[in-house]
N, CA, C, O and the ligand as a Tripos MOL2 file, in Angstrom:
@<TRIPOS>MOLECULE
protein
  313   311    79     0     0
PROTEIN
NO_CHARGES

@<TRIPOS>ATOM
      1 N         177.5090  185.1360   55.0410 N.3       1 MET1
      2 CA        177.9400  183.9300   54.3380 C.3       1 MET1
      3 C         177.4630  183.9340   52.8830 C.2       1 MET1
      4 O         176.4830  183.2790   52.5280 O.2       1 MET1
      5 N         178.1780  184.6840   52.0620 N.am      2 ASN2
      6 CA        177.8110  184.7350   50.6490 C.3       2 ASN2
      7 C         178.0080  183.3880   49.9620 C.2       2 ASN2
      8 O         177.4300  183.1070   48.9120 O.2       2 ASN2
      9 N         178.8420  182.5680   50.5880 N.am      3 LEU3
     10 CA        179.1400  181.2380   50.0450 C.3       3 LEU3
     11 C         177.8700  180.4240   49.8230 C.2       3 LEU3
     12 O         177.7540  179.6640   48.8610 O.2       3 LEU3
     13 N         176.9310  180.6050   50.7310 N.am      4 LEU4
     14 CA        175.7230  179.7960   50.6760 C.3       4 LEU4
     15 C         174.6690  180.3630   49.7380 C.2       4 LEU4
     16 O         173.6790  179.6990   49.4290 O.2       4 LEU4
     17 N         174.8870  181.5980   49.2860 N.am      5 LEU5
     18 CA        173.8990  182.2030   48.4040 C.3       5 LEU5
     19 C         174.1120  181.7460   46.9660 C.2       5 LEU5
     20 O         175.2250  181.8030   46.4410 O.2       5 LEU5
     21 N         173.0580  181.3020   46.3520 N.am      6 ALA6
     22 CA        173.1430  180.8530   44.9710 C.3       6 ALA6
     23 C         173.1750  182.0610   44.0390 C.2       6 ALA6
     24 O         172.7630  183.1610   44.4070 O.2       6 ALA6
     25 N         173.6610  181.8380   42.8530 N.am      7 ASP7
     26 CA        173.6610  182.8860   41.8380 C.3       7 ASP7
     27 C         172.2170  183.3200   41.5860 C.2       7 ASP7
     28 O         171.2820  182.5330   41.7340 O.2       7 ASP7
     29 N         172.0560  184.5770   41.2050 N.am      8 THR8
     30 CA        170.7040  185.1150   41.0620 C.3       8 THR8
     31 C         170.0670  184.7680   39.7180 C.2       8 THR8
     32 O         168.8510  184.8770   39.5620 O.2       8 THR8
     33 N         170.8810  184.3510   38.7470 N.am      9 ARG9
     34 CA        170.3160  184.0570   37.4290 C.3       9 ARG9
     35 C         170.5500  182.6040   37.0310 C.2       9 ARG9
     36 O         171.5450  182.2820   36.3820 O.2       9 ARG9
     37 N         169.6510  181.7530   37.4130 N.am     10 PRO10
     38 CA        169.8140  180.3510   37.0430 C.3      10 PRO10
     39 C         169.5890  180.1300   35.5580 C.2      10 PRO10
     40 O         168.7930  180.8190   34.9200 O.2      10 PRO10
     41 N         170.2970  179.1730   35.0350 N.am     11 PHE11
     42 CA        170.1420  178.8210   33.6210 C.3      11 PHE11
     43 C         169.9380  177.3130   33.5260 C.2      11 PHE11
     44 O         170.7380  176.5250   34.0320 O.2      11 PHE11
     45 N         168.8770  176.9430   32.8840 N.am     12 PHE12
     46 CA        168.5610  175.5200   32.8250 C.3      12 PHE12
     47 C         169.1860  174.8750   31.5970 C.2      12 PHE12
     48 O         169.0490  175.3570   30.4730 O.2      12 PHE12
     49 N         169.8750  173.7740   31.8480 N.am     13 ASP13
     50 CA        170.5590  173.0560   30.7870 C.3      13 ASP13
     51 C         170.1350  171.5840   30.8410 C.2      13 ASP13
     52 O         169.4560  171.1520   31.7730 O.2      13 ASP13
     53 N         170.5430  170.8390   29.8390 N.am     14 ALA14
     54 CA        170.2060  169.4200   29.8290 C.3      14 ALA14
     55 C         170.9750  168.6980   30.9310 C.2      14 ALA14
     56 O         172.1760  168.9060   31.1060 O.2      14 ALA14
     57 N         170.2780  167.8620   31.6570 N.am     15 CYS15
     58 CA        170.9020  167.1240   32.7470 C.3      15 CYS15
     59 C         171.6320  165.9040   32.2060 C.2      15 CYS15
     60 O         171.0510  165.1410   31.4330 O.2      15 CYS15
     61 N         172.9050  165.6950   32.5940 N.am     16 PRO16
     62 CA        173.6590  164.5360   32.0970 C.3      16 PRO16
     63 C         173.1230  163.2120   32.6360 C.2      16 PRO16
     64 O         173.3970  162.1540   32.0700 O.2      16 PRO16
     65 N         172.3650  163.2660   33.7210 N.am     17 ARG17
     66 CA        171.8710  162.0210   34.3040 C.3      17 ARG17
     67 C         170.5000  161.6240   33.7400 C.2      17 ARG17
     68 O         170.3240  160.4980   33.2740 O.2      17 ARG17
     69 N         169.5360  162.5430   33.7830 N.am     18 CYS18
     70 CA        168.1780  162.1660   33.3680 C.3      18 CYS18
     71 C         167.8000  162.7390   32.0030 C.2      18 CYS18
     72 O         166.7800  162.3540   31.4310 O.2      18 CYS18
     73 N         168.6210  163.6640   31.4750 N.am     19 GLY19
     74 CA        168.3960  164.1530   30.1230 C.3      19 GLY19
     75 C         167.3860  165.2680   29.9840 C.2      19 GLY19
     76 O         167.2870  165.8740   28.9180 O.2      19 GLY19
     77 N         166.6350  165.5560   31.0270 N.am     20 SER20
     78 CA        165.6460  166.6250   30.9170 C.3      20 SER20
     79 C         166.3090  167.9860   31.1210 C.2      20 SER20
     80 O         167.3340  168.0890   31.7950 O.2      20 SER20
     81 N         165.7260  169.0110   30.5440 N.am     21 ARG21
     82 CA        166.3190  170.3460   30.6540 C.3      21 ARG21
     83 C         165.9340  170.9690   31.9910 C.2      21 ARG21
     84 O         165.2460  171.9880   32.0520 O.2      21 ARG21
     85 N         166.3880  170.3420   33.0330 N.am     22 ALA22
     86 CA        166.0500  170.7910   34.3810 C.3      22 ALA22
     87 C         167.3000  171.0200   35.2140 C.2      22 ALA22
     88 O         167.2400  171.1430   36.4370 O.2      22 ALA22
     89 N         168.4470  171.0760   34.5180 N.am     23 LEU23
     90 CA        169.7050  171.2830   35.2320 C.3      23 LEU23
     91 C         169.9010  172.7720   35.4530 C.2      23 LEU23
     92 O         170.1550  173.5330   34.5190 O.2      23 LEU23
     93 N         169.7800  173.1590   36.6910 N.am     24 GLU24
     94 CA        169.9140  174.5490   37.0550 C.3      24 GLU24
     95 C         171.3980  174.8740   37.1960 C.2      24 GLU24
     96 O         172.0640  174.3700   38.1010 O.2      24 GLU24
     97 N         171.9170  175.7210   36.2990 N.am     25 LYS25
     98 CA        173.3470  176.0340   36.3180 C.3      25 LYS25
     99 C         173.5840  177.3020   37.1210 C.2      25 LYS25
    100 O         173.1780  178.3950   36.7280 O.2      25 LYS25
    101 N         174.2410  177.1320   38.2390 N.am     26 LEU26
    102 CA        174.5640  178.2610   39.0960 C.3      26 LEU26
    103 C         176.0680  178.5120   39.0450 C.2      26 LEU26
    104 O         176.8240  177.7300   38.4700 O.2      26 LEU26
    105 N         176.4820  179.6080   39.6520 N.am     27 ARG27
    106 CA        177.8860  179.9970   39.5900 C.3      27 ARG27
    107 C         178.7940  178.9540   40.2210 C.2      27 ARG27
    108 O         179.8740  178.6630   39.7080 O.2      27 ARG27
    109 N         178.3480  178.4000   41.3310 N.am     28 THR28
    110 CA        179.2060  177.4780   42.0710 C.3      28 THR28
    111 C         178.9100  176.0140   41.7860 C.2      28 THR28
    112 O         179.7520  175.1470   42.0210 O.2      28 THR28
    113 N         177.7150  175.7410   41.2800 N.am     29 HIS29
    114 CA        177.3510  174.3410   41.0630 C.3      29 HIS29
    115 C         176.1670  174.2330   40.1200 C.2      29 HIS29
    116 O         175.5170  175.2280   39.7990 O.2      29 HIS29
    117 N         175.8950  173.0090   39.6810 N.am     30 SER30
    118 CA        174.7180  172.7250   38.8690 C.3      30 SER30
    119 C         173.8630  171.7120   39.6140 C.2      30 SER30
    120 O         174.3680  170.8180   40.2940 O.2      30 SER30
    121 N         172.5630  171.8760   39.4670 N.am     31 HIS31
    122 CA        171.6600  171.0100   40.2030 C.3      31 HIS31
    123 C         170.4380  170.7080   39.3530 C.2      31 HIS31
    124 O         169.8000  171.6240   38.8350 O.2      31 HIS31
    125 N         170.1070  169.4310   39.2060 N.am     32 CYS32
    126 CA        168.9390  169.0560   38.4270 C.3      32 CYS32
    127 C         167.7180  168.9820   39.3280 C.2      32 CYS32
    128 O         167.7130  168.2580   40.3230 O.2      32 CYS32
    129 N         166.6830  169.7370   38.9730 N.am     33 ILE33
    130 CA        165.4830  169.7400   39.8140 C.3      33 ILE33
    131 C         164.6180  168.5110   39.5420 C.2      33 ILE33
    132 O         163.6580  168.2500   40.2670 O.2      33 ILE33
    133 N         164.9590  167.7620   38.5030 N.am     34 GLU34
    134 CA        164.1940  166.5520   38.1790 C.3      34 GLU34
    135 C         164.6950  165.3560   38.9970 C.2      34 GLU34
    136 O         163.9140  164.6800   39.6660 O.2      34 GLU34
    137 N         165.9970  165.1070   38.9360 N.am     35 CYS35
    138 CA        166.5230  163.8820   39.5490 C.3      35 CYS35
    139 C         167.5180  164.1640   40.6740 C.2      35 CYS35
    140 O         168.1250  163.2390   41.2130 O.2      35 CYS35
    141 N         167.6870  165.4420   41.0290 N.am     36 ASN36
    142 CA        168.6080  165.8080   42.1130 C.3      36 ASN36
    143 C         170.0790  165.6220   41.7540 C.2      36 ASN36
    144 O         170.9290  165.5750   42.6440 O.2      36 ASN36
    145 N         170.3910  165.5160   40.4600 N.am     37 TYR37
    146 CA        171.7930  165.4510   40.0500 C.3      37 TYR37
    147 C         172.4970  166.7230   40.5180 C.2      37 TYR37
    148 O         171.9320  167.8150   40.4560 O.2      37 TYR37
    149 N         173.7210  166.5740   40.9800 N.am     38 PHE38
    150 CA        174.4320  167.6930   41.5680 C.3      38 PHE38
    151 C         175.8820  167.6650   41.1310 C.2      38 PHE38
    152 O         176.5320  166.6230   41.2160 O.2      38 PHE38
    153 N         176.4040  168.7920   40.6630 N.am     39 GLU39
    154 CA        177.8250  168.8480   40.3290 C.3      39 GLU39
    155 C         178.3570  170.2510   40.6040 C.2      39 GLU39
    156 O         177.6230  171.2360   40.5280 O.2      39 GLU39
    157 N         179.6470  170.3210   40.9260 N.am     40 THR40
    158 CA        180.2420  171.6180   41.2130 C.3      40 THR40
    159 C         180.9770  172.1610   40.0070 C.2      40 THR40
    160 O         181.4370  171.4030   39.1540 O.2      40 THR40
    161 N         181.0840  173.4750   39.9400 N.am     41 SER41
    162 CA        181.8220  174.1180   38.8570 C.3      41 SER41
    163 C         183.2300  174.4770   39.3160 C.2      41 SER41
    164 O         184.1060  174.7280   38.4880 O.2      41 SER41
    165 N         183.4480  174.5020   40.5950 N.am     42 GLU42
    166 CA        184.7450  174.8850   41.1370 C.3      42 GLU42
    167 C         185.2610  173.7840   42.0530 C.2      42 GLU42
    168 O         184.4960  172.9690   42.5680 O.2      42 GLU42
    169 N         186.5740  173.7800   42.2440 N.am     43 SER43
    170 CA        187.1420  172.7800   43.1330 C.3      43 SER43
    171 C         187.4840  173.4020   44.4760 C.2      43 SER43
    172 O         188.6160  173.3120   44.9520 O.2      43 SER43
    173 N         186.5010  174.0230   45.0680 N.am     44 ASP44
    174 CA        186.6360  174.6150   46.3860 C.3      44 ASP44
    175 C         186.4380  173.5100   47.4240 C.2      44 ASP44
    176 O         185.4270  172.8080   47.3860 O.2      44 ASP44
    177 N         187.3980  173.3420   48.3640 N.am     45 PRO45
    178 CA        187.2620  172.2550   49.3330 C.3      45 PRO45
    179 C         185.9790  172.3450   50.1570 C.2      45 PRO45
    180 O         185.3420  171.3310   50.4400 O.2      45 PRO45
    181 N         185.6090  173.5630   50.5370 N.am     46 ILE46
    182 CA        184.3790  173.7200   51.3260 C.3      46 ILE46
    183 C         183.1720  173.3760   50.4620 C.2      46 ILE46
    184 O         182.2270  172.7220   50.9040 O.2      46 ILE46
    185 N         183.2340  173.8350   49.2220 N.am     47 GLU47
    186 CA        182.1420  173.5530   48.2850 C.3      47 GLU47
    187 C         182.0190  172.0450   48.0530 C.2      47 GLU47
    188 O         180.9180  171.4940   48.0270 O.2      47 GLU47
    189 N         183.1650  171.3940   47.8870 N.am     48 SER48
    190 CA        183.1710  169.9530   47.6800 C.3      48 SER48
    191 C         182.5760  169.2240   48.8690 C.2      48 SER48
    192 O         181.8230  168.2620   48.7130 O.2      48 SER48
    193 N         182.9200  169.6920   50.0550 N.am     49 LEU49
    194 CA        182.3740  169.0860   51.2700 C.3      49 LEU49
    195 C         180.8620  169.2540   51.2990 C.2      49 LEU49
    196 O         180.1270  168.3290   51.6450 O.2      49 LEU49
    197 N         180.4090  170.4480   50.9310 N.am     50 MET50
    198 CA        178.9760  170.7090   50.9150 C.3      50 MET50
    199 C         178.2720  169.8120   49.9090 C.2      50 MET50
    200 O         177.1640  169.3350   50.1570 O.2      50 MET50
    201 N         178.9190  169.5870   48.7770 N.am     51 VAL51
    202 CA        178.3370  168.7170   47.7490 C.3      51 VAL51
    203 C         178.2210  167.2990   48.2830 C.2      51 VAL51
    204 O         177.1940  166.6400   48.1170 O.2      51 VAL51
    205 N         179.2950  166.8340   48.9300 N.am     52 ASP52
    206 CA        179.2640  165.4940   49.5210 C.3      52 ASP52
    207 C         178.1030  165.3640   50.4860 C.2      52 ASP52
    208 O         177.3560  164.3870   50.4570 O.2      52 ASP52
    209 N         177.9640  166.3720   51.3460 N.am     53 LEU53
    210 CA        176.8950  166.3430   52.3350 C.3      53 LEU53
    211 C         175.5400  166.3940   51.6490 C.2      53 LEU53
    212 O         174.6160  165.6690   52.0190 O.2      53 LEU53
    213 N         175.4300  167.2590   50.6440 N.am     54 ASN54
    214 CA        174.1760  167.3720   49.9080 C.3      54 ASN54
    215 C         173.8000  166.0640   49.2440 C.2      54 ASN54
    216 O         172.6410  165.6490   49.2670 O.2      54 ASN54
    217 N         174.7990  165.4160   48.6500 N.am     55 GLN55
    218 CA        174.5330  164.1460   47.9710 C.3      55 GLN55
    219 C         174.0890  163.0930   48.9740 C.2      55 GLN55
    220 O         173.1970  162.2910   48.6950 O.2      55 GLN55
    221 N         174.7210  163.1020   50.1490 N.am     56 GLU56
    222 CA        174.3140  162.1610   51.1880 C.3      56 GLU56
    223 C         172.8770  162.4080   51.6100 C.2      56 GLU56
    224 O         172.0900  161.4760   51.7710 O.2      56 GLU56
    225 N         172.5480  163.6830   51.7860 N.am     57 ILE57
    226 CA        171.1880  164.0480   52.1780 C.3      57 ILE57
    227 C         170.2020  163.6320   51.0900 C.2      57 ILE57
    228 O         169.1290  163.1040   51.3820 O.2      57 ILE57
    229 N         170.5740  163.8730   49.8400 N.am     58 GLU58
    230 CA        169.6940  163.5050   48.7330 C.3      58 GLU58
    231 C         169.4880  161.9990   48.6660 C.2      58 GLU58
    232 O         168.3840  161.5220   48.4080 O.2      58 GLU58
    233 N         170.5710  161.2560   48.9040 N.am     59 GLN59
    234 CA        170.4570  159.8000   48.8750 C.3      59 GLN59
    235 C         169.5550  159.3160   49.9960 C.2      59 GLN59
    236 O         168.7240  158.4290   49.7990 O.2      59 GLN59
    237 N         169.7260  159.9080   51.1840 N.am     60 LEU60
    238 CA        168.8680  159.5590   52.3070 C.3      60 LEU60
    239 C         167.4280  159.9090   51.9830 C.2      60 LEU60
    240 O         166.5070  159.1340   52.2440 O.2      60 LEU60
    241 N         167.2490  161.1000   51.4050 N.am     61 ASP61
    242 CA        165.9240  161.5830   51.0670 C.3      61 ASP61
    243 C         165.2710  160.6760   50.0300 C.2      61 ASP61
    244 O         164.0970  160.3270   50.1450 O.2      61 ASP61
    245 N         166.0490  160.3020   49.0200 N.am     62 ALA62
    246 CA        165.5280  159.4340   47.9720 C.3      62 ALA62
    247 C         165.1450  158.0820   48.5460 C.2      62 ALA62
    248 O         164.1310  157.4940   48.1670 O.2      62 ALA62
    249 N         165.9690  157.5980   49.4650 N.am     63 HIS63
    250 CA        165.6980  156.3160   50.0970 C.3      63 HIS63
    251 C         164.4110  156.3740   50.9030 C.2      63 HIS63
    252 O         163.5930  155.4560   50.8560 O.2      63 HIS63
    253 N         164.2410  157.4700   51.6450 N.am     64 THR64
    254 CA        163.0310  157.6580   52.4470 C.3      64 THR64
    255 C         161.8070  157.7120   51.5520 C.2      64 THR64
    256 O         160.7840  157.0920   51.8410 O.2      64 THR64
    257 N         161.9220  158.4650   50.4560 N.am     65 LYS65
    258 CA        160.8060  158.5830   49.5130 C.3      65 LYS65
    259 C         160.4450  157.2220   48.9380 C.2      65 LYS65
    260 O         159.2710  156.8740   48.8060 O.2      65 LYS65
    261 N         161.4950  156.4530   48.5950 N.am     66 GLN66
    262 CA        161.2850  155.1370   48.0080 C.3      66 GLN66
    263 C         160.5720  154.2200   49.0010 C.2      66 GLN66
    264 O         159.6540  153.4850   48.6380 O.2      66 GLN66
    265 N         161.0070  154.2770   50.2430 N.am     67 GLU67
    266 CA        160.3750  153.4490   51.2750 C.3      67 GLU67
    267 C         158.9200  153.8110   51.4490 C.2      67 GLU67
    268 O         158.0520  152.9460   51.5660 O.2      67 GLU67
    269 N         158.6660  155.1260   51.4640 N.am     68 LYS68
    270 CA        157.2860  155.6010   51.6250 C.3      68 LYS68
    271 C         156.4230  155.1360   50.4610 C.2      68 LYS68
    272 O         155.2760  154.7270   50.6370 O.2      68 LYS68
    273 N         157.0050  155.2100   49.2620 N.am     69 LYS69
    274 CA        156.2610  154.8120   48.0720 C.3      69 LYS69
    275 C         155.9500  153.3170   48.1050 C.2      69 LYS69
    276 O         154.8480  152.8880   47.7630 O.2      69 LYS69
    277 N         156.9500  152.5310   48.5270 N.am     70 GLN70
    278 CA        156.7430  151.0870   48.6140 C.3      70 GLN70
    279 C         155.6490  150.7510   49.6100 C.2      70 GLN70
    280 O         154.8320  149.8610   49.3760 O.2      70 GLN70
    281 N         155.6400  151.4800   50.7360 N.am     71 ARG71
    282 CA        154.6080  151.2480   51.7450 C.3      71 ARG71
    283 C         153.2330  151.6230   51.1940 C.2      71 ARG71
    284 O         152.2400  150.9280   51.4070 O.2      71 ARG71
    285 N         153.2140  152.7370   50.4850 N.am     72 LEU72
    286 CA        151.9730  153.2210   49.8840 C.3      72 LEU72
    287 C         151.4500  152.2150   48.8570 C.2      72 LEU72
    288 O         150.2550  151.9250   48.7930 O.2      72 LEU72
    289 N         152.3900  151.6880   48.0510 N.am     73 ASP73
    290 CA        152.0140  150.7110   47.0310 C.3      73 ASP73
    291 C         151.4100  149.4550   47.6640 C.2      73 ASP73
    292 O         150.4440  148.8850   47.1570 O.2      73 ASP73
    293 N         152.0000  149.0470   48.7710 N.am     74 LYS74
    294 CA        151.5110  147.8550   49.4720 C.3      74 LYS74
    295 C         150.0920  148.0990   49.9840 C.2      74 LYS74
    296 O         149.2210  147.2340   49.8890 O.2      74 LYS74
    297 N         149.8850  149.2930   50.5250 N.am     75 ILE75
    298 CA        148.5570  149.6390   51.0610 C.3      75 ILE75
    299 C         147.5320  149.6590   49.9220 C.2      75 ILE75
    300 O         146.4190  149.1480   50.0480 O.2      75 ILE75
    301 N         147.9510  150.2710   48.8010 N.am     76 GLN76
    302 CA        147.0310  150.3830   47.6700 C.3      76 GLN76
    303 C         146.7630  149.0260   47.0170 C.2      76 GLN76
    304 O         145.6830  148.7860   46.4770 O.2      76 GLN76
    305 N         147.7620  148.1430   47.0770 N.am     77 ALA77
    306 CA        147.6000  146.8230   46.4770 C.3      77 ALA77
    307 C         146.7180  145.9210   47.3260 C.2      77 ALA77
    308 O         146.1190  144.9740   46.8160 O.2      77 ALA77
    309 N         146.6350  146.2120   48.6160 N.am     78 ALA78
    310 CA        145.8580  145.3850   49.5390 C.3      78 ALA78
    311 C         144.3380  145.5320   49.3300 C.2      78 ALA78
    312 O         143.5540  144.8970   50.0340 O.2      78 ALA78
    313 ZN        168.3860  165.1610   36.0260 Zn       79 ZN79
@<TRIPOS>BOND
     1     1     2 1
     2     2     3 1
     3     3     4 2
     4     3     5 am
     5     5     6 1
     6     6     7 1
     7     7     8 2
     8     7     9 am
     9     9    10 1
    10    10    11 1
    11    11    12 2
    12    11    13 am
    13    13    14 1
    14    14    15 1
    15    15    16 2
    16    15    17 am
    17    17    18 1
    18    18    19 1
    19    19    20 2
    20    19    21 am
    21    21    22 1
    22    22    23 1
    23    23    24 2
    24    23    25 am
    25    25    26 1
    26    26    27 1
    27    27    28 2
    28    27    29 am
    29    29    30 1
    30    30    31 1
    31    31    32 2
    32    31    33 am
    33    33    34 1
    34    34    35 1
    35    35    36 2
    36    35    37 am
    37    37    38 1
    38    38    39 1
    39    39    40 2
    40    39    41 am
    41    41    42 1
    42    42    43 1
    43    43    44 2
    44    43    45 am
    45    45    46 1
    46    46    47 1
    47    47    48 2
    48    47    49 am
    49    49    50 1
    50    50    51 1
    51    51    52 2
    52    51    53 am
    53    53    54 1
    54    54    55 1
    55    55    56 2
    56    55    57 am
    57    57    58 1
    58    58    59 1
    59    59    60 2
    60    59    61 am
    61    61    62 1
    62    62    63 1
    63    63    64 2
    64    63    65 am
    65    65    66 1
    66    66    67 1
    67    67    68 2
    68    67    69 am
    69    69    70 1
    70    70    71 1
    71    71    72 2
    72    71    73 am
    73    73    74 1
    74    74    75 1
    75    75    76 2
    76    75    77 am
    77    77    78 1
    78    78    79 1
    79    79    80 2
    80    79    81 am
    81    81    82 1
    82    82    83 1
    83    83    84 2
    84    83    85 am
    85    85    86 1
    86    86    87 1
    87    87    88 2
    88    87    89 am
    89    89    90 1
    90    90    91 1
    91    91    92 2
    92    91    93 am
    93    93    94 1
    94    94    95 1
    95    95    96 2
    96    95    97 am
    97    97    98 1
    98    98    99 1
    99    99   100 2
   100    99   101 am
   101   101   102 1
   102   102   103 1
   103   103   104 2
   104   103   105 am
   105   105   106 1
   106   106   107 1
   107   107   108 2
   108   107   109 am
   109   109   110 1
   110   110   111 1
   111   111   112 2
   112   111   113 am
   113   113   114 1
   114   114   115 1
   115   115   116 2
   116   115   117 am
   117   117   118 1
   118   118   119 1
   119   119   120 2
   120   119   121 am
   121   121   122 1
   122   122   123 1
   123   123   124 2
   124   123   125 am
   125   125   126 1
   126   126   127 1
   127   127   128 2
   128   127   129 am
   129   129   130 1
   130   130   131 1
   131   131   132 2
   132   131   133 am
   133   133   134 1
   134   134   135 1
   135   135   136 2
   136   135   137 am
   137   137   138 1
   138   138   139 1
   139   139   140 2
   140   139   141 am
   141   141   142 1
   142   142   143 1
   143   143   144 2
   144   143   145 am
   145   145   146 1
   146   146   147 1
   147   147   148 2
   148   147   149 am
   149   149   150 1
   150   150   151 1
   151   151   152 2
   152   151   153 am
   153   153   154 1
   154   154   155 1
   155   155   156 2
   156   155   157 am
   157   157   158 1
   158   158   159 1
   159   159   160 2
   160   159   161 am
   161   161   162 1
   162   162   163 1
   163   163   164 2
   164   163   165 am
   165   165   166 1
   166   166   167 1
   167   167   168 2
   168   167   169 am
   169   169   170 1
   170   170   171 1
   171   171   172 2
   172   171   173 am
   173   173   174 1
   174   174   175 1
   175   175   176 2
   176   175   177 am
   177   177   178 1
   178   178   179 1
   179   179   180 2
   180   179   181 am
   181   181   182 1
   182   182   183 1
   183   183   184 2
   184   183   185 am
   185   185   186 1
   186   186   187 1
   187   187   188 2
   188   187   189 am
   189   189   190 1
   190   190   191 1
   191   191   192 2
   192   191   193 am
   193   193   194 1
   194   194   195 1
   195   195   196 2
   196   195   197 am
   197   197   198 1
   198   198   199 1
   199   199   200 2
   200   199   201 am
   201   201   202 1
   202   202   203 1
   203   203   204 2
   204   203   205 am
   205   205   206 1
   206   206   207 1
   207   207   208 2
   208   207   209 am
   209   209   210 1
   210   210   211 1
   211   211   212 2
   212   211   213 am
   213   213   214 1
   214   214   215 1
   215   215   216 2
   216   215   217 am
   217   217   218 1
   218   218   219 1
   219   219   220 2
   220   219   221 am
   221   221   222 1
   222   222   223 1
   223   223   224 2
   224   223   225 am
   225   225   226 1
   226   226   227 1
   227   227   228 2
   228   227   229 am
   229   229   230 1
   230   230   231 1
   231   231   232 2
   232   231   233 am
   233   233   234 1
   234   234   235 1
   235   235   236 2
   236   235   237 am
   237   237   238 1
   238   238   239 1
   239   239   240 2
   240   239   241 am
   241   241   242 1
   242   242   243 1
   243   243   244 2
   244   243   245 am
   245   245   246 1
   246   246   247 1
   247   247   248 2
   248   247   249 am
   249   249   250 1
   250   250   251 1
   251   251   252 2
   252   251   253 am
   253   253   254 1
   254   254   255 1
   255   255   256 2
   256   255   257 am
   257   257   258 1
   258   258   259 1
   259   259   260 2
   260   259   261 am
   261   261   262 1
   262   262   263 1
   263   263   264 2
   264   263   265 am
   265   265   266 1
   266   266   267 1
   267   267   268 2
   268   267   269 am
   269   269   270 1
   270   270   271 1
   271   271   272 2
   272   271   273 am
   273   273   274 1
   274   274   275 1
   275   275   276 2
   276   275   277 am
   277   277   278 1
   278   278   279 1
   279   279   280 2
   280   279   281 am
   281   281   282 1
   282   282   283 1
   283   283   284 2
   284   283   285 am
   285   285   286 1
   286   286   287 1
   287   287   288 2
   288   287   289 am
   289   289   290 1
   290   290   291 1
   291   291   292 2
   292   291   293 am
   293   293   294 1
   294   294   295 1
   295   295   296 2
   296   295   297 am
   297   297   298 1
   298   298   299 1
   299   299   300 2
   300   299   301 am
   301   301   302 1
   302   302   303 1
   303   303   304 2
   304   303   305 am
   305   305   306 1
   306   306   307 1
   307   307   308 2
   308   307   309 am
   309   309   310 1
   310   310   311 1
   311   311   312 2
@<TRIPOS>SUBSTRUCTURE
     1 MET1         2 RESIDUE 1 A MET
     2 ASN2         6 RESIDUE 1 A ASN
     3 LEU3        10 RESIDUE 1 A LEU
     4 LEU4        14 RESIDUE 1 A LEU
     5 LEU5        18 RESIDUE 1 A LEU
     6 ALA6        22 RESIDUE 1 A ALA
     7 ASP7        26 RESIDUE 1 A ASP
     8 THR8        30 RESIDUE 1 A THR
     9 ARG9        34 RESIDUE 1 A ARG
    10 PRO10       38 RESIDUE 1 A PRO
    11 PHE11       42 RESIDUE 1 A PHE
    12 PHE12       46 RESIDUE 1 A PHE
    13 ASP13       50 RESIDUE 1 A ASP
    14 ALA14       54 RESIDUE 1 A ALA
    15 CYS15       58 RESIDUE 1 A CYS
    16 PRO16       62 RESIDUE 1 A PRO
    17 ARG17       66 RESIDUE 1 A ARG
    18 CYS18       70 RESIDUE 1 A CYS
    19 GLY19       74 RESIDUE 1 A GLY
    20 SER20       78 RESIDUE 1 A SER
    21 ARG21       82 RESIDUE 1 A ARG
    22 ALA22       86 RESIDUE 1 A ALA
    23 LEU23       90 RESIDUE 1 A LEU
    24 GLU24       94 RESIDUE 1 A GLU
    25 LYS25       98 RESIDUE 1 A LYS
    26 LEU26      102 RESIDUE 1 A LEU
    27 ARG27      106 RESIDUE 1 A ARG
    28 THR28      110 RESIDUE 1 A THR
    29 HIS29      114 RESIDUE 1 A HIS
    30 SER30      118 RESIDUE 1 A SER
    31 HIS31      122 RESIDUE 1 A HIS
    32 CYS32      126 RESIDUE 1 A CYS
    33 ILE33      130 RESIDUE 1 A ILE
    34 GLU34      134 RESIDUE 1 A GLU
    35 CYS35      138 RESIDUE 1 A CYS
    36 ASN36      142 RESIDUE 1 A ASN
    37 TYR37      146 RESIDUE 1 A TYR
    38 PHE38      150 RESIDUE 1 A PHE
    39 GLU39      154 RESIDUE 1 A GLU
    40 THR40      158 RESIDUE 1 A THR
    41 SER41      162 RESIDUE 1 A SER
    42 GLU42      166 RESIDUE 1 A GLU
    43 SER43      170 RESIDUE 1 A SER
    44 ASP44      174 RESIDUE 1 A ASP
    45 PRO45      178 RESIDUE 1 A PRO
    46 ILE46      182 RESIDUE 1 A ILE
    47 GLU47      186 RESIDUE 1 A GLU
    48 SER48      190 RESIDUE 1 A SER
    49 LEU49      194 RESIDUE 1 A LEU
    50 MET50      198 RESIDUE 1 A MET
    51 VAL51      202 RESIDUE 1 A VAL
    52 ASP52      206 RESIDUE 1 A ASP
    53 LEU53      210 RESIDUE 1 A LEU
    54 ASN54      214 RESIDUE 1 A ASN
    55 GLN55      218 RESIDUE 1 A GLN
    56 GLU56      222 RESIDUE 1 A GLU
    57 ILE57      226 RESIDUE 1 A ILE
    58 GLU58      230 RESIDUE 1 A GLU
    59 GLN59      234 RESIDUE 1 A GLN
    60 LEU60      238 RESIDUE 1 A LEU
    61 ASP61      242 RESIDUE 1 A ASP
    62 ALA62      246 RESIDUE 1 A ALA
    63 HIS63      250 RESIDUE 1 A HIS
    64 THR64      254 RESIDUE 1 A THR
    65 LYS65      258 RESIDUE 1 A LYS
    66 GLN66      262 RESIDUE 1 A GLN
    67 GLU67      266 RESIDUE 1 A GLU
    68 LYS68      270 RESIDUE 1 A LYS
    69 LYS69      274 RESIDUE 1 A LYS
    70 GLN70      278 RESIDUE 1 A GLN
    71 ARG71      282 RESIDUE 1 A ARG
    72 LEU72      286 RESIDUE 1 A LEU
    73 ASP73      290 RESIDUE 1 A ASP
    74 LYS74      294 RESIDUE 1 A LYS
    75 ILE75      298 RESIDUE 1 A ILE
    76 GLN76      302 RESIDUE 1 A GLN
    77 ALA77      306 RESIDUE 1 A ALA
    78 ALA78      310 RESIDUE 1 A ALA
    79 ZN79       313 GROUP 0 **** ****
């Protein structure tokens, strides 16, 4: 499954979402390691599906992190 293998030479560019130069530009997609911004370079249906799934996972992950942080903040504030 070469489809799942990322390009071997990542190039970091400015992220359109958070502005930091943490956007990893790969052959099939770009991904920001700072804010998890994700975009595809090709309109491959399978790739698009993977992006959708990835974004869902990231949103779930971000939500979980946020919940954990809120709980931590409450504990620390107590
Ligand atoms: Zn970003």
